[in-house]
Backbone as CSV, one residue per row, in Angstrom:
resi,resn,N_x,N_y,N_z,CA_x,CA_y,CA_z,C_x,C_y,C_z
1,MET,54.174,-183.866,-279.116,55.443,-185.361,-278.885,56.423,-184.526,-278.116
2,TYR,57.201,-183.452,-278.091,57.820,-183.148,-276.842,57.884,-183.377,-275.516
3,ARG,56.471,-182.682,-275.444,55.613,-182.427,-274.470,55.646,-183.769,-273.077
4,ASN,55.217,-184.704,-274.304,54.518,-185.735,-273.955,55.479,-187.128,-274.090
5,ARG,56.717,-186.621,-274.136,58.099,-187.398,-274.681,58.009,-188.729,-273.497
6,TRP,58.017,-188.032,-272.195,58.160,-189.081,-271.271,57.080,-190.136,-271.048
7,LYS,55.679,-189.919,-271.210,54.645,-190.515,-271.062,54.472,-191.773,-272.537
8,LEU,55.059,-190.996,-273.483,54.997,-192.110,-274.817,56.267,-193.418,-274.440
9,ARG,57.425,-192.643,-273.812,58.302,-193.752,-273.707,57.978,-194.655,-272.931
10,TYR,57.371,-194.435,-272.089,56.897,-195.224,-270.838,55.679,-195.960,-271.312
11,MET,54.947,-195.639,-272.366,53.539,-196.450,-273.161,54.738,-197.518,-273.485
12,TYR,55.664,-197.281,-274.217,56.374,-198.087,-275.498,56.909,-199.172,-274.663
13,TYR,57.625,-198.727,-273.614,58.023,-199.777,-273.148,57.004,-201.190,-272.205
14,MET,56.076,-200.305,-271.720,55.335,-201.113,-270.474,54.553,-202.084,-271.241
15,THR,54.357,-201.717,-272.321,53.517,-202.381,-273.468,54.700,-203.328,-274.243
16,LYS,55.860,-203.208,-274.861,56.974,-204.176,-274.616,56.656,-205.444,-274.033
17,GLU,57.039,-204.833,-272.719,57.189,-205.801,-271.526,55.977,-206.730,-271.841
18,LYS,55.029,-206.147,-271.546,54.059,-207.311,-271.554,53.545,-208.182,-272.779
19,TYR,53.790,-207.995,-273.760,53.540,-208.570,-275.010,55.117,-209.171,-275.286
20,TYR,56.003,-209.462,-274.702,57.334,-209.962,-275.307,58.148,-210.368,-274.013
21,ARG,57.742,-210.592,-272.900,58.250,-210.763,-271.888,57.645,-211.800,-270.835
22,TYR,58.471,-213.415,-270.729,57.976,-214.070,-270.346,57.134,-213.813,-268.963
23,LYS,56.003,-213.841,-268.340,55.267,-213.798,-267.047,54.236,-215.276,-266.667
24,PRO,54.671,-215.173,-265.287,53.822,-216.485,-264.736,52.534,-216.236,-264.733
25,ASP,51.564,-217.188,-264.854,50.052,-217.218,-265.060,49.774,-215.919,-263.510
26,ASP,50.304,-215.910,-262.477,50.303,-215.200,-260.997,50.251,-213.973,-261.184
27,ASP,49.093,-213.376,-261.763,49.068,-211.551,-262.307,48.576,-210.981,-261.092
28,ASN,48.925,-211.355,-259.546,48.046,-210.464,-258.661,49.107,-209.142,-258.686
29,GLU,48.723,-208.053,-258.092,49.452,-206.906,-258.146,50.716,-207.496,-256.495
30,SER,50.809,-208.078,-256.460,51.787,-208.407,-255.407,53.379,-208.376,-255.807
31,TYR,53.915,-207.058,-255.730,55.282,-206.631,-256.073,56.622,-207.150,-255.930
32,THR,57.684,-208.030,-256.667,58.298,-209.253,-256.370,59.720,-208.056,-255.635
33,LEU,59.444,-206.955,-255.786,60.710,-206.302,-255.069,60.191,-205.253,-254.048
34,ASN,61.166,-204.683,-253.083,60.521,-203.928,-252.404,60.948,-202.579,-252.936
35,ALA,62.068,-202.172,-253.666,62.575,-201.046,-254.023,63.415,-201.395,-254.911
36,PHE,63.332,-200.256,-255.853,64.361,-200.026,-257.258,64.864,-199.003,-256.702
37,ILE,66.656,-199.203,-256.768,67.120,-198.316,-255.876,67.977,-197.483,-257.551
38,SER,67.869,-196.528,-257.825,68.055,-195.353,-259.035,69.182,-194.126,-258.244
39,TYR,70.381,-194.543,-259.168,71.472,-194.038,-258.237,72.301,-193.759,-259.986
40,SER,72.966,-192.590,-259.492,74.526,-192.338,-260.628,75.951,-193.922,-260.178
41,ASP,76.484,-193.534,-261.302,77.633,-194.739,-260.730,78.967,-193.802,-260.035
42,MET,78.627,-192.376,-259.657,79.251,-192.111,-258.842,79.094,-191.962,-256.967
43,GLU,78.164,-192.734,-257.483,77.593,-192.915,-255.856,77.510,-194.537,-255.924
44,LYS,78.169,-195.625,-256.539,78.286,-196.745,-256.410,78.789,-197.299,-255.103
45,ASP,79.723,-196.780,-254.439,80.473,-197.232,-253.564,79.176,-197.000,-252.691
46,PHE,78.700,-195.646,-252.254,77.984,-195.662,-251.173,76.540,-196.384,-251.128
47,VAL,76.021,-196.935,-252.370,75.029,-197.848,-252.516,75.223,-199.376,-251.848
48,VAL,76.520,-199.369,-252.696,77.062,-200.872,-252.339,77.464,-200.874,-251.122
49,ASN,78.372,-200.297,-250.016,78.930,-200.035,-249.024,78.123,-199.939,-247.918
50,GLU,76.854,-199.303,-248.153,75.955,-198.850,-247.296,74.503,-199.504,-247.211
51,CYS,74.201,-199.135,-248.630,72.691,-199.004,-248.696,72.314,-200.382,-249.084
52,ILE,73.011,-201.075,-249.442,72.803,-202.712,-249.733,72.158,-203.427,-248.432
53,PRO,74.303,-203.085,-248.003,73.972,-204.036,-246.385,73.146,-203.818,-245.316
54,ILE,72.933,-202.527,-245.326,71.872,-201.688,-244.185,70.602,-202.548,-244.793
55,LEU,69.988,-202.134,-245.549,68.409,-202.543,-246.192,68.300,-203.959,-246.174
56,GLU,69.494,-204.591,-246.779,69.571,-206.168,-247.495,69.688,-207.319,-246.109
57,ASP,69.430,-206.744,-244.297,70.652,-207.331,-243.544,69.502,-208.258,-243.278
58,THR,68.152,-208.136,-243.352,67.497,-209.559,-243.463,66.726,-209.517,-244.319
59,GLU,66.212,-210.987,-244.865,65.623,-211.679,-246.080,64.308,-211.259,-246.178
60,GLU,63.765,-210.068,-245.348,62.375,-209.609,-245.804,62.151,-208.330,-246.631
61,ILE,63.490,-207.518,-246.711,64.203,-206.651,-248.148,64.610,-207.261,-249.059
62,LYS,63.956,-206.737,-250.026,64.648,-207.236,-251.461,64.780,-206.132,-252.540
63,LEU,65.914,-205.618,-253.015,66.353,-204.493,-253.609,66.679,-204.536,-254.753
64,CYS,66.008,-204.272,-255.813,66.860,-203.878,-257.070,68.010,-203.082,-257.083
65,ILE,69.187,-203.481,-257.858,70.215,-202.689,-258.459,70.531,-202.850,-259.498
66,HIS,71.021,-201.938,-260.427,71.331,-202.222,-261.417,72.400,-203.080,-261.846
67,HIS,73.364,-202.642,-261.187,74.351,-203.396,-261.804,74.497,-204.734,-261.182
68,ARG,73.748,-205.411,-260.422,73.174,-206.827,-259.752,72.067,-207.225,-260.695
69,ASP,71.110,-206.759,-260.674,70.004,-207.985,-261.215,69.393,-207.447,-262.310
70,PHE,69.704,-206.672,-262.900,69.614,-206.560,-264.445,69.770,-207.711,-265.280
71,LEU,68.529,-208.091,-266.399,68.737,-208.904,-266.487,70.210,-208.785,-268.209
72,PRO,71.023,-209.339,-268.554,71.969,-209.312,-269.179,71.550,-209.381,-270.988
73,GLY,71.652,-208.869,-271.748,71.229,-209.112,-273.292,69.758,-208.304,-273.510
74,GLU,69.279,-207.629,-272.294,68.092,-207.021,-272.533,68.176,-205.350,-272.383
75,GLU,67.522,-204.378,-273.441,67.686,-203.354,-273.310,67.814,-203.102,-272.093
76,ILE,68.628,-201.718,-272.066,68.537,-200.711,-270.294,67.512,-200.529,-270.146
77,SER,66.794,-199.702,-270.982,65.487,-198.912,-270.902,64.411,-199.883,-270.654
78,VAL,64.106,-201.284,-270.990,63.091,-202.643,-270.350,63.469,-203.094,-269.401
79,ASN,65.048,-203.313,-269.333,65.202,-203.418,-267.221,64.540,-202.236,-266.721
80,ILE,64.819,-201.035,-266.901,64.203,-200.261,-265.959,63.343,-199.772,-265.881
81,THR,62.312,-200.055,-266.649,61.302,-200.013,-267.111,60.267,-201.435,-265.982
82,ASN,61.120,-202.411,-266.226,60.309,-203.657,-265.317,60.605,-203.826,-263.940
83,ALA,61.873,-202.926,-263.924,62.145,-202.983,-262.541,61.631,-202.075,-261.632
84,ILE,60.789,-200.924,-262.425,59.975,-200.140,-261.384,59.072,-200.433,-261.503
85,HIS,58.184,-201.085,-262.619,56.692,-202.065,-262.286,57.048,-202.742,-261.497
86,GLU,57.981,-203.649,-260.951,57.694,-204.805,-260.115,58.527,-204.333,-258.565
87,SER,58.304,-203.030,-258.695,58.832,-202.834,-257.068,57.546,-201.810,-256.270
88,LYS,57.988,-202.099,-255.126,56.954,-201.083,-254.516,57.121,-199.686,-254.576
89,LYS,58.528,-199.338,-254.186,59.092,-198.272,-254.142,60.176,-197.693,-255.263
90,THR,60.135,-196.885,-255.953,61.770,-196.347,-256.338,62.196,-195.394,-255.400
91,ILE,63.583,-195.492,-255.413,64.625,-195.040,-254.330,65.615,-194.196,-255.046
92,CYS,65.268,-192.956,-255.206,66.448,-192.226,-256.162,67.476,-191.773,-254.979
93,ILE,68.899,-191.944,-255.440,69.574,-191.225,-254.516,70.249,-189.770,-255.455
94,ILE,69.763,-188.748,-254.964,69.885,-187.091,-255.740,71.218,-186.772,-255.424
95,THR,72.033,-186.830,-256.428,73.214,-185.699,-256.293,73.371,-185.065,-257.799
96,ARG,74.316,-184.017,-257.660,74.596,-183.502,-258.918,74.395,-184.039,-260.766
97,SER,75.468,-185.477,-259.921,76.102,-186.320,-261.246,74.624,-186.959,-261.539
98,PHE,73.713,-187.453,-260.541,72.624,-187.726,-260.896,71.810,-187.447,-261.436
99,LEU,71.419,-185.615,-261.142,71.113,-185.076,-261.870,71.219,-184.367,-263.816
100,ASP,72.672,-185.131,-263.724,73.369,-184.896,-264.926,73.577,-186.230,-266.183
101,SER,73.220,-187.294,-265.362,72.881,-188.530,-266.007,71.590,-189.017,-267.005
102,TYR,71.757,-188.988,-268.417,70.859,-189.700,-268.708,69.888,-190.681,-268.153
103,TYR,70.491,-191.982,-267.902,69.345,-193.094,-267.505,68.954,-192.582,-266.127
104,CYS,69.810,-192.064,-265.364,68.923,-191.476,-263.812,68.022,-190.516,-263.986
105,MET,67.966,-190.127,-265.092,66.882,-189.180,-265.446,65.502,-189.707,-266.012
106,PHE,66.264,-190.848,-266.879,65.370,-191.687,-267.374,64.150,-192.550,-266.439
107,GLU,65.261,-192.667,-265.843,64.909,-193.943,-264.339,63.986,-193.027,-263.513
108,PHE,63.817,-191.930,-263.327,63.078,-190.798,-262.802,61.561,-190.914,-263.112
109,ASN,62.213,-190.121,-264.477,60.783,-190.014,-264.835,59.818,-191.324,-265.300
110,MET,60.409,-192.642,-265.629,59.806,-193.821,-265.653,59.006,-193.694,-264.314
111,ALA,59.354,-193.635,-263.125,58.802,-193.897,-261.560,57.698,-192.795,-261.901
112,ARG,58.004,-191.822,-262.410,56.768,-190.517,-262.566,55.672,-191.403,-263.323
113,MET,55.907,-191.758,-264.179,55.057,-191.758,-265.313,54.513,-193.363,-265.084
114,GLU,54.769,-194.380,-263.845,54.411,-195.354,-263.188,53.402,-195.011,-262.633
115,ILE,53.683,-193.636,-261.361,52.664,-193.096,-260.346,51.306,-192.789,-260.817
116,ILE,51.282,-192.157,-262.197,50.244,-191.381,-263.016,49.555,-192.836,-263.399
117,TYR,50.201,-193.801,-264.208,49.423,-194.749,-264.853,49.034,-195.935,-264.642
118,PHE,49.833,-196.370,-263.646,49.380,-197.629,-263.086,49.783,-197.926,-262.049
119,ARG,49.585,-196.277,-261.012,49.669,-196.772,-259.388,48.308,-195.919,-258.932
120,ASN,47.628,-195.423,-259.654,46.432,-194.494,-259.631,47.199,-192.881,-258.202
121,GLU,48.355,-192.199,-258.719,48.650,-191.552,-258.049,49.145,-191.670,-256.834
122,GLN,49.427,-192.611,-256.128,50.195,-193.345,-255.098,51.491,-193.163,-255.359
123,ASN,52.092,-192.399,-254.542,53.191,-191.828,-254.607,54.591,-193.367,-253.663
124,ILE,55.200,-193.714,-255.096,56.383,-194.779,-255.192,57.557,-194.205,-255.253
125,LEU,57.527,-192.545,-255.469,58.891,-192.483,-255.617,59.716,-191.993,-254.267
126,PHE,60.522,-192.311,-253.984,61.188,-191.748,-252.768,62.685,-191.246,-252.817
127,LEU,63.000,-190.292,-252.658,63.974,-189.638,-253.345,65.205,-189.074,-251.540
128,VAL,66.044,-189.441,-252.245,67.047,-189.662,-250.720,68.083,-187.939,-251.242
129,PHE,68.473,-186.983,-250.616,69.122,-186.364,-251.145,70.745,-186.726,-250.449
130,TYR,71.503,-187.213,-251.434,72.626,-187.271,-250.741,73.445,-186.105,-251.047
131,GLU,72.960,-184.849,-251.520,73.971,-184.035,-251.451,73.043,-182.550,-251.158
132,GLN,73.331,-181.741,-250.918,72.275,-180.293,-250.773,71.680,-179.753,-251.873
133,ILE,70.413,-180.698,-252.814,70.024,-180.138,-253.623,68.312,-180.031,-253.563
134,LEU,67.668,-179.130,-253.740,66.599,-179.241,-253.533,65.657,-178.416,-254.863
135,GLU,66.499,-178.534,-256.085,66.213,-178.073,-257.274,64.932,-179.075,-258.170
136,LEU,65.214,-180.341,-257.725,64.184,-181.623,-258.090,62.852,-181.658,-257.332
137,VAL,62.520,-181.131,-256.411,61.657,-181.592,-255.354,60.362,-180.693,-255.863
138,GLN,59.811,-181.175,-255.701,57.918,-180.737,-256.337,57.048,-181.020,-255.337
139,ASN,56.574,-182.711,-255.726,55.576,-182.836,-254.244,56.026,-184.441,-254.096
140,GLN,56.979,-184.578,-254.201,57.539,-186.308,-253.746,58.133,-186.224,-252.686
141,LEU,58.034,-187.391,-251.891,58.489,-188.136,-250.712,59.993,-187.587,-250.866
142,TYR,60.872,-186.858,-249.637,62.094,-187.098,-249.857,62.689,-187.203,-248.057
143,ILE,63.927,-187.459,-247.961,64.630,-187.397,-247.097,65.640,-186.856,-247.391
144,GLU,66.848,-186.339,-246.523,68.354,-185.854,-246.724,68.842,-187.079,-245.950
145,TYR,70.477,-187.223,-246.420,71.381,-188.374,-246.020,71.759,-187.247,-244.662
146,PRO,71.659,-187.833,-243.890,72.615,-187.018,-242.596,74.287,-186.707,-242.469
147,HIS,74.527,-187.546,-243.051,76.480,-187.915,-243.113,76.983,-187.694,-241.507
148,ASP,76.035,-187.997,-240.610,76.449,-188.593,-239.156,75.785,-189.371,-238.911
149,GLU,77.112,-190.269,-238.058,76.826,-191.742,-237.755,76.008,-192.165,-236.843
150,GLN,75.462,-190.934,-235.324,74.609,-191.341,-235.271,72.663,-191.447,-235.803
151,ALA,73.015,-190.145,-236.703,71.817,-189.761,-236.926,71.510,-191.149,-238.228
152,ASN,72.682,-191.257,-238.611,72.374,-192.618,-239.886,71.064,-193.791,-239.207
153,VAL,71.491,-194.135,-237.755,70.950,-195.081,-237.616,69.262,-194.829,-237.524
154,LEU,69.021,-193.609,-237.677,67.553,-193.035,-237.554,66.885,-192.974,-239.247
155,PHE,68.064,-192.791,-239.958,67.612,-192.230,-241.722,67.370,-194.039,-241.901
156,TRP,68.457,-194.854,-241.762,68.007,-196.358,-242.338,66.741,-196.682,-241.975
157,GLU,66.773,-196.754,-240.056,65.042,-197.421,-239.998,64.024,-196.757,-240.381
158,LYS,64.270,-195.481,-241.178,63.317,-194.616,-241.415,62.847,-195.260,-242.932
159,VAL,63.983,-195.067,-243.850,64.051,-195.829,-245.173,63.195,-197.068,-245.022
160,ARG,63.843,-198.314,-244.335,63.228,-199.312,-244.359,62.101,-199.343,-243.633
161,GLU,61.997,-198.654,-242.724,59.675,-198.553,-242.857,59.401,-198.095,-243.948
162,ALA,59.929,-197.040,-244.901,59.504,-196.957,-246.228,59.092,-197.671,-247.159
163,ILE,59.871,-198.725,-247.235,59.941,-199.408,-248.347,59.539,-201.202,-248.449
164,SER,59.067,-201.327,-246.797,58.921,-202.310,-246.338,57.111,-202.737,-245.917
């Protein structure tokens, strides 16, 4: 049970979402969101002041941000699994506080389960290392945040390209 805990949790929430959430009849594989951004509350300023304005500058990219887009009154775990399932990609802003956060790790592991069980091993997990941490890298797509104004332009262009 412990070894398969993430798989069991993921299957539980996806089953629950399938039977208890209203969905329109249109059940094709088009995603309603380009990306779900997973981040620690310590990086909220970075996400709100930089990620959202730069990535959503045009109407062609739609992000899911937990403080803005989660449904009130719904369990947080259900909101997380729905956001991941309805997004083309999941972007994780990796910091030490991300690694220490229960819900950030929950989001990361739910995205991994989405890759295995619903996306046929297609990599949807995009890791942005906001700090120098390489403990988590296995076989995931990642890019380091440059913290340099000139390099930021190229960085955000590559992120936009990856999620659209």
